[in-house]
N, C-alpha and C positions, 0 to 999 in steps of 0.2 A: 504494500500500500504506500504509494509514493508520498501521500499526504503526511506521512509520519516519519520521514527520514531525519529531519533536523529540528522542526519547529518547537519541540518541547525541551530541547537542551537549553538550560538557563543561560549558558554562556553565549548563545546566539540570539537572544532576545533583543529586538531593536526598540527604538524609542517611538514606536507607533502605538496604535490603540489595541493591539491584540497580542497574544502570546508568541506568535511567530513573526510579527513585525511586517506582515504582508497585507494586512487588511486595516480598514479604518476603525474597526471596533471588534471586540471579542465576539459579538453576535454575528457580524459578517464572517468572521473567521470560522465559527462553528457551522454556519450555513454552507460555507464553501466545502468544509471537510465532510459535511453530511452527504454530499453527492459522491463521495469516494469510499463508501462502505460496502463491502461485499455482502454483509448481512443487513442491508438497508431495507427501507420500507417496502420497496418494490418486491424484493425477494420474499419478505414476510408475507405480503399480500398474495403473491403467487402461491406460496405454500398453503395459505388458508383456503384459497379457492380450490386448489387441486385436492386438498384433503376433504373439503366439503362435498365436492362432486363424487369423489371416490366413496365416501360414506353413504351418499345418497344411492349410488348404484349397488353398493354392497353393504347393507345396513348391519349385517352380522359380522362381528369382529373377526372370528376365525376364518370365515369365507374370504373376507378382504385380505387377511394376512396370507392365506394360502395362495390367492391370486397373485399378490405382489411377490411372494417367494418364487412362484412358478415362472413368471415372465420378467421380473425385475422392475423396480420403480420407474426407471427411465423409459422403458418400453411401454409400461402401463400408461403413464401420463402422455406419452407421445400418441398412443392410440386414442386416448380420451380427447385429445385436441382435435382429432379428425371428426369426432362425433358430437362434440359439445363446444360452443363458442367460449373457450376459456378466456380469451383476450377481452371479450365484452364483459364477462363476469368480473374479471380482475379490475377493469375500469370502474365498474359499479362499486366494487368493494373498496376501492381507493377513495371513493367520495365519502369520507367520514364526516360526521357532524363536527363543526369547529368547536374548540374549547370555549367554554363560557368565560373562563378567566385564563389569560395567557401569561401574565406576569406573576411569577411565583418565587417565593423565598424558601429555600431548602437548606437546612443546617447539616453539618457533618463534623465529625471529629477526625483529625488527620491520622487515620490508621488504615491498613490495607483492607479491613472489613468493609470499609465504605467504598471500595473500588467501583462497583456499578453506579452508585450515586454520583461519584466524582467524575468518572470517565464519560458519563452520559452528557456532561457539559462540553469539554473540549473535543470529544469525538463525535459530537453532533446528534446524539440520540434524542435529546430534548427538542432541539431545533427542528428535527425531522417531523416531530409530532405537533409542531406549531406552538411550542412553549418557549417562553423567554425566562429562563431560570437563573436566579442569582444564587450561586452556591456560597454559603456563608460558613467559613471555618469558625468553629466554636471551641471555647477553652476547656470545657469539661462537661460531664454528663448531667450534673445538676443544673448547669446553665441551659443545656438542651431541653431538659424537662421544663424549666421555667419559661423558656421562649415558646415552647409548644403550648403550655398552659395559658400563656398570655396572648396566644394567637399571633405572635410575631413571626412564626414560621408556619407556612402552609403544610409542610411535611418535613420530616427529618430522619436522618440516620439515627437509629436508637439501638441500644442493647435489647435483645429479645425479651428479657424479663421486665423491662421498663414499662411498656404499655400495659402489661398485666398489673404491675404494682400501681401505676397511675390510675387505672380504671377502678382498682379496689381501694384507693386512698392510702396506700402504704408509703410512708415517707413524705406525703404531701396531701393536699386536699384532693378528693376524688375528681378525676378528669378523664373522661373516656378517650381512648386513642384506638384507632383501627390499624392492625398490622396488615398492610396490603400484600407484602412479600417479605420473605427472608432474604437477606443480602448474601451472607457467606456461611459456609459450614467449615468446621475445623479451623485451622489458622491461628491457634493460640499455643502457648507452651508454659511450662514451669521452668523458670530460669533461676539459677542460684549463683551467688558470688563465687569467684574462683577459689576463695579460701575454704569453701565447703566441698571441694572435690572428693574428700574422703567421707562425705555424708550422703551417699547415694541411697541409703535405706531411710525412708521417711520416719521410721521409728526413732531415728537419731535427731529429729527436728524439734524436739521439745524445747520450748523457750525461744525459738527463732521467730523473727519478724518477717511478715510477708506483705507485699503490696498487691492490691487489686484496683481496678479502675472505678468501681462503684459497688455499693451494696447490692443493688438490684441488677446484677450482671451474671452471665453464665460463668464468668471467671470466678466469682465468689462461690457460686454453687458447686462448680467442679473442684475447686481447691478444697472446700469443706468435705465434699464427697471423698476425694482422694486421700486426705490425711485420716479421715474417720475409718476408711477401709484398712488402715495400718494401725488402728487402735488409738489414735490421738483425737481428743475432743478439741475442735477448732476454736471453741470459745474459752478453753481453759489451758490447753497445752501449747498453743502458738498464739502470736498476736497478729491480727489482720488489720492493715491500714489502707484507707482509701487514698489513692494518689492519681492525679491526672495522667493519662498514658504517656505524654511526652516527658513527664518527670520521673518515670520509673528507673531509667538507666542512671540518671544523675544521683538518685537516692541510693541505688545499689552501690555506685562508686563511692559515695560518701559514707557508706556503712550504716545508713539510717534503716535499711532493711537488709535481710539476708537473702531474700529472693522475691520473686513475684510470679503470679500467674496472670499474664497480660497478653494483649494483642500484638500482632506483628505491625510494623517491622521491629518492635523494640526488643524482642527476644534476640533476633539476629543482630540488632544494633549493639546489644551488650557483648556479643561475641566479637563483632567487628571492632569494638573499642577495647577488647581484651580485658573486660572487667567481669564477665560472667560466662557460664556455660549452660547449654540447654539440657535440663535434666530429663524431661519427657515432653513430647508433643501432646496437645490436647486430643488429637485424633486417636492416640493410644490409650486414652481414658474412655472416650466415647467417639467412635468413628462415625462421622456424619452429623455430629451435634450442631445445633444452631448457635450462632453467636449474635450477629447483628441483624436488624430488621429495618424495613422502610415503613415508618409510622406516619399516619395521616390523621389530621384532626377528626375527631368523631363526627360523623354525619357529613363530612366533606363530599363523599361520593353521592349523597342525595342532593346536596345543594348545587354541586358542580359535576354532574355525572360525566359529561364529555371530557372535562379537564381531568377528572380522576382516571378515566379510561386512557387518556393520552399519557398521563404520568405512569400508569401501570405498564403500558406498552413500552415506554422508554426504558423503564427500570428492568422489566422482564427481558427485553431485547439485549440490554447491556449485560445483564447477568448471564444470559445464554452465551453471549459473545465471550465474556470473561471465563466461562467454564472451559473453553477450548484452549488447550495449551499452546497451540500455534499462534494465538492472538496475544499472548502475554507480553511479548517484547514490545509491541506497539503500545499496549496499555501502560506498561511501566514508564515509557517516555511521556505519556499523557498525564500521569498522576504524580510523577516525581517532583516537579517544580515547587518553588517556595510557596506559591499560593494554594497548593494542595498538600502533599505529604512532606515536602521539604526534606527528602531523604536521598542518600547516595544511591546511584543506580546499582552498584554491586550488591548492596544490602537487599534492595527490592528484587533483584534477579535471583538471589538465593531463596528468598521467601516464595516468590511466585513460580519458580521452576521446581522447587523441592529438592534441588541439589545444593547442599549447604554444609558449611563447617559447623560443628557442634560445640566448639570451644574446648573439647577434650582430646584434640588431635585427630579426630575422625572427619571424613567427608561422607555425608549420608545422602542417599537418594530416595526421597519420599514424594513421588509426583502429586499425591493428594494431600500434601501438607496443608495447603489451603485450597478451597474449592468454592464454587458459587452455584447455588440452587435456589430458585425463588419460591418454591412451594412452602407455604406456612402450615405445616402439619399441626392439627389440633392436638395430637398425641404429645408433641413436643411441649405445647403449652401446659398440658396436664402434668407432665413430668416437672416442669418448672414450678408449678403451683405446689406439688407435693414437697419439693425441697424448700420453698419459702415457708411452708407449714412446718417442716421438719426442724428448721433452725429458728423458729419463733418470730419470723417477720410477719407471717400471716397468723393471727392469733385467734381467729374465729373459723368455724366450719363454713365451707362454701361448696356450691355445686360445681365441681371441677369442670365437668363437661360443658355446662352452660357458660361459665366464664371463658373457657377456652374458645368456644364457638362464637361468643360475642366479640372477642378481641381479635383472634386470628381468623381472617376471612378466607379460609381454605376453599370453601365451595365456590365463592366468587372467583378466586384465583384460578381454580381448575377450569372454569368456564372461559375465562379470558385467555388462559394459556392455550386451550383447545382452538379458540378463534384465531390465535396467532400461529397455529400449526406446531406448537411446542408440546412435548410430552408432559403429562401430569399424572400423578397416581390416581387409581380408581377409587381410593378411599381417603378419608381425612385422618384416619387413625392407623397406626401400625405399632408393633412391639419394638422397643429399643433395648440395646444391650450396653450397659455401662459397667466397665471393669468386670465383665463376665457375668453380671447379674441382669436377668431379663426383666424389663419393666413392661407390664401389661396395663395399658391405659384404661382398661375396663375395670381394674381392681386397684385404684389409687390408695384407698385406705389400708388395704391389706399390704401393699407395697411399703407404705409409710411405717406401719407397725413392725415391719420385718427388720428395721435397723436398731441395733443395740445402742448406738450413740445418736441421740437426738434430744431436742428440747421438748418436743410434744409428740 
């Protein structure tokens, strides 16, 4: 993609109005780049139309799959084009209702979890949907929460437990937030200071101090889960401190904390700066776990249905694009500059490629170290709620299923993903395995009572 050879290198930025110096404004820059995307709007619309026609001709899934396996997708769609006016249908599909609100403010924290939200700006995914998005770098998660509650942001990058906590009034006044999509899965780690190289057994961590980015974060819940599995009470045997993600490495270097369970690129940045080592990747605790989400003001989808649809398409398309390893190099160039992540390219390359130095003298190759999947499983929300209850954040009984379905808009996401030609699960619920223990979302109370170390 020639549009991404140089423009995101901060050393080549010119004194014009965009990040590459070739256009009069960043908006013009993004519109220009939007025409140079192989996964662009036209490709998405083509897939939607083709998929719809195929489903109409072969309404039974197994029959359709057998046909495609027998003749191949290319041959099948070529044959369809001789029988059905796909070009006309594509033109009709492209004529979407315009967004009711085009100027939007979307917040983000500068971590790789926000990749789809960030890259959708400079790589043109928002502009292609007719949206003029101001991406606002935000200092910390409490600020994100307050900005969303005060309606200063139309939508925001959020930690996946945050919308659940906000909707239940945990840590703040109750404020409904809808999770339109999950941003990333995996992509976190437990990093320890180099002085603890001889403490690889968590049973040795009693009295140590650990940083997390927010109380209502998957980081907090996974760290607590992890140490409890080794017999430590996270509220008695270790100290957990909340620190903004960009401050984690500095606090590790200063000795204020012994380690952290945090987002990328800060685990790799600690290795890069020779201050820490990666003890364990979060995917080795729970492979496929959610981390961050795309949260939208409650009811926004009713007030601005076309705008909501445009935002969802932009984010889902960017997430699908980021999922593919061959696109990561261009994405890194887009998100590395100072106005986004402000990180060295080599650090991001190690995170996004999964080939990385672990700080212990090893080079590891874990392709799914970080991944991107937009589907907001209701079962993930139920697991989060059980852990908030386990550690005393949620002090009352709740209907786990109802809360999960009210906040994580899985059914809507499935419908929209299907319209875009993207794969989505057939169900909103599935079983998850965390450190070898299976979580059945149909039995949350039984699961919660199975833990020896818990507050409730």
